[in-house]
C-alpha positions in Angstrom: -6.2 -9.3 -23.6 -7.7 -7.2 -21.2 -7.3 -7.6 -17.7 -10.1 -6.1 -15.4 -8.9 -5.4 -11.9 -10.5 -4.4 -8.9 -9.5 -1.8 -6.3 -7.3 -4.1 -3.9 -4.7 -5.4 -7.1 -4.9 -2.2 -9.4 -1.6 -1.3 -10.7 0.0 2.0 -10.4 2.0 4.0 -13.0 5.1 3.2 -11.2 4.0 -0.4 -11.6 4.1 -0.8 -15.6 7.3 -1.7 -17.2 9.4 -0.2 -20.0 7.4 0.3 -23.1 4.0 -0.7 -21.5 1.0 1.4 -22.1 -1.0 2.6 -19.4 -4.9 4.4 -19.5 -5.3 6.5 -16.4 -8.3 5.2 -14.3 -7.8 7.6 -11.1 -5.8 9.8 -9.2 -5.0 9.7 -5.3 -7.1 12.5 -5.0 -6.2 12.9 -0.9 -2.9 14.0 -2.3 -2.4 17.5 -3.0 0.1 16.9 -5.7 -2.6 15.6 -7.9 -3.2 19.3 -8.9 0.2 19.6 -10.1 -0.2 16.0 -12.3 -3.5 17.2 -13.5 -2.5 20.3 -15.2 0.5 18.3 -16.5 -2.3 16.6 -18.4 -2.4 13.4 -16.4 -6.2 12.8 -16.1 -8.1 9.8 -16.1 -8.8 8.3 -19.3 -5.2 9.8 -20.9 -3.0 7.0 -22.4 0.7 6.9 -21.7 3.7 5.1 -22.4 6.5 4.7 -19.7 10.1 5.5 -21.3 12.2 5.3 -19.1 12.7 4.2 -15.1 15.7 5.2 -13.0 17.0 2.6 -10.5 17.1 2.9 -6.3 13.2 4.7 -6.7 14.5 7.9 -9.3 12.1 9.5 -11.8 10.3 8.4 -14.2 10.1 9.7 -18.0 7.0 8.9 -19.7 5.4 10.2 -23.2 2.0 11.9 -22.9 0.5 12.8 -26.2 3.1 14.4 -28.2 5.5 15.1 -25.1 7.8 13.4 -22.5 7.6 14.4 -18.8 9.5 13.0 -16.3 7.7 12.3 -12.5 8.5 11.3 -9.3 8.2 7.8 -7.9 5.6 9.1 -5.4 3.8 10.7 -7.6 3.9 7.7 -10.2 2.5 5.4 -7.2 -0.7 7.7 -6.5 -2.1 7.3 -10.4 -3.9 4.3 -10.9 -3.7 2.3 -14.4 -5.1 0.0 -16.8 -2.6 -2.0 -19.1 -3.5 -1.6 -22.7 
């Protein structure tokens, strides 16, 4: 079952739970760190899986294609996703 969300209730990458799959919908382009995120492969249309979330707002680990990467909570909140 696919949930259709509008802009007001769009989920961010940080909102996903461990082992959830999400398809990147968009990045907040008003922030300068989105260029760095795009260079790491976090672009609209790619699918990511949440591997680990550290407590107290620490970084999250995710799997993108065949590699793992960790990003800050602040960066994960800039990425809007659809749950798949």
